[in-house]
C-alpha positions, 0 to 999 in steps of 0.5 A: 405511167407507160408500162413495159408492154406498151414498149415491148408492143411499139418497139417488138418482141424480137430479140438478137441472142448468142450461145454461151460458148458461142466466141466474143469475137461472134458476139461483137460481130453480131452486135456491130451487124444488127447495130445493138450494144447487147446480147442476151446469152441463151441455150435454148430458151434459158437465159442465161445472161446479157454479155455488152460492148461493156463486159468485152471493154472490161474483161477481154479488151482491158484484161489482154485477152484474145476475142476470137479464143474467149467464150461469151459465157464467161464474160456475160453479166450474170445472172440477169436482171430481168423485169416483166411486161406489167413493171413502169417505167419509172419503175425500170429507169431506176432498177438501170440507174441502181444497177447499172446496166443499159439493157433489161431482159423482160421476162413472162412467165420465166420466158424471155419476152423482149429486151428493154435498153436504157435508150428505150426507157429514155424515149419513153419518158421523151415521149410521154413529156411531150404528151404531159406539155402538150396537155397542159398547153391546150388547158392554159390555152384554153 
């Protein structure tokens, strides 16, 4: 069973973060530039929350607020739902489903060491299933 640490080894530990006083417009520009759907909201090394495209759609666009005038701290999801490197992919999938989130910051000893998306988790499950199928096919053929 794959663990979060294995996903981070393959994906990398890089995270994209933004301070809480930054504008939502700045957050959207960063997400678009980086091709990502969420940013960690951090004050120095401290994780304060997560801001996502979904937060923008529900808390800015639908409420008629101005992206340039709204600080990220007013729309971020907090507290952030986090995981640790020893969590399993299956446990993280359940957490995403139960919590209706798509991005999980990874904390190790209280320090942010990466972020895992639902896409990363789905890819891991598909890769694992492909390996199992290949193993079973070799077993049947051999």
